[in-house]
Every structure is written in structure tokens, then in C-alpha cells.
C-alpha positions in Angstrom: -43.4 102.1 -105.0 -42.3 100.9 -108.5 -45.3 99.7 -110.6 -43.4 98.9 -113.7 -40.4 96.6 -113.8 -38.1 95.6 -116.7 -36.8 92.1 -116.3 -33.6 90.5 -117.4 -33.7 87.1 -118.9 -32.2 85.5 -115.9 -35.0 86.6 -113.7 -37.6 84.9 -115.9 -35.4 81.8 -115.9 -35.4 81.8 -112.1 -39.2 82.3 -112.1 -39.8 79.5 -114.6 -37.5 77.2 -112.6 -39.7 77.8 -109.5 -37.5 80.2 -107.5 -40.1 81.4 -105.0 -38.0 84.6 -104.3 -38.8 86.0 -107.7 -42.6 86.0 -107.7 -42.9 88.6 -104.9 -40.7 91.0 -106.9 -43.0 90.8 -109.9 -46.4 90.6 -108.2 -48.7 93.6 -108.8 -46.2 95.0 -111.4 -46.4 95.6 -115.1 -43.6 93.4 -116.3 -41.6 94.7 -119.3 -39.2 92.5 -121.4 -37.1 93.0 -124.5 -37.5 90.9 -127.7 -34.0 89.6 -127.0 -35.2 88.0 -123.8 -38.0 86.3 -125.8 -35.3 85.0 -128.2 -33.0 83.8 -125.4 -35.8 81.9 -123.7 -37.2 80.3 -126.8 -33.8 79.3 -128.3 -32.8 77.1 -125.4 -31.3 73.9 -126.8 -33.6 70.8 -126.5 -36.6 72.9 -125.4 -39.8 71.0 -125.4 -43.3 72.1 -126.5 -44.6 72.4 -122.9 -41.7 74.7 -122.0 -42.4 76.8 -125.1 -46.1 77.1 -124.1 -45.2 78.2 -120.6 -42.8 80.8 -122.0 -45.3 82.1 -124.4 -48.0 82.2 -121.7 -45.7 84.2 -119.5 -44.6 86.6 -122.3 -48.3 87.2 -123.2 -48.7 88.7 -119.8 -45.8 91.1 -120.3 -45.2 94.2 -122.3 -42.7 93.2 -125.0 -40.4 95.7 -126.7 -38.8 95.5 -130.1 -35.6 97.2 -131.3 -35.7 100.8 -132.5 -32.8 103.0 -133.7 -32.4 104.8 -130.4 -32.2 101.5 -128.4 -29.8 100.1 -131.0 -27.5 103.1 -130.8 -27.6 103.2 -127.0 -26.9 99.4 -127.0 -23.8 100.0 -129.1 -22.6 102.7 -126.7 -23.2 100.4 -123.7 -21.3 97.6 -125.5 -18.4 99.9 -126.2 -18.3 101.6 -122.8 -19.3 98.9 -120.4 -18.1 95.8 -122.3 -21.5 94.2 -122.3 -22.5 91.3 -124.6 -25.1 92.3 -127.2 -28.1 90.8 -125.4 -27.3 92.5 -122.1 -26.6 95.8 -123.9 -30.0 95.6 -125.7 -31.8 94.8 -122.4 -30.0 97.7 -120.6 -30.6 100.1 -123.5 -34.3 99.3 -123.7 -34.7 99.7 -119.9 -32.9 103.0 -120.1 -34.8 104.2 -123.1 -38.2 103.6 -121.5 -36.9 104.7 -118.0 -38.0 101.5 -116.3 -36.1 99.9 -113.4 -34.3 96.8 -114.4 -34.2 93.8 -112.2 -31.4 91.4 -112.8 -29.2 88.8 -111.2 -26.2 89.9 -113.2 -23.5 92.2 -112.0 -22.8 93.4 -115.6 -25.3 96.2 -115.4 -24.1 97.8 -112.1 -21.7 100.3 -113.8 -24.3 101.8 -116.2 -25.3 105.2 -114.9 -28.2 105.4 -117.4 -30.0 102.4 -115.8 -31.7 102.0 -112.5 -30.9 98.5 -111.4 -32.6 96.4 -108.8 -30.2 93.6 -107.9 -31.7 90.1 -107.4 
């Protein structure tokens, strides 16, 4: 059983929107996220204070990773080889670097051999 799970931004969006299929995937897990996910969530146009508070409360319960040189270099390779946008490349590279299964609703990650993907 996987105890740690790295989550893509879209999974958190589904969770915050009340998608009841997401919660069982995250229950009893250590949830890991990239700083880029934090930025994506908090930069939503017209976000209101209550949404910001909910996002911060959720992120406070997660393990949050910043960028380092190895993640940056891997993200560059992923962008080059798999045609990922920068945010997806950083998320995939971080998941790969820490060797934590990545759960996502995107198909973009399926061709990356260095990532273990759990498709939502």
C-alpha cells in the first residue's frame, strides 16, 4: 500500500470543488505537493479570501517542496523530451526526484518513464 502520494494541482482542485471520489485516494496518506501547485491554486483570477484560507489550510496539512537544481534540471529534460508545460514538468520532476507516486487527472504525464503515475 502506498502511504505517500504526490498530487497534481488538478487533484486538489477536484477535492476543493467537492469531488467525493478524490478524498478516498488521499485518506490516510502523506500528501506531497510542489510549490508550483501552491502558486497555481493561489493565483486563480478573482479568488476570494475564504478560498485562500481553505487552500492554505489544506496546504498546511501537506508536505510542500520547493525547487532545487536537480528538480529544475529534470524539469527541463521533461519539458524538452515530453513537451510538458513548465508547471507539469516541475510537478513530474519533483515527484520523480523524491520517488513518490503522482496522482493526476492529466494524460500529459503518462509517457514519462521516471514517474509512477496513478491516473484519476
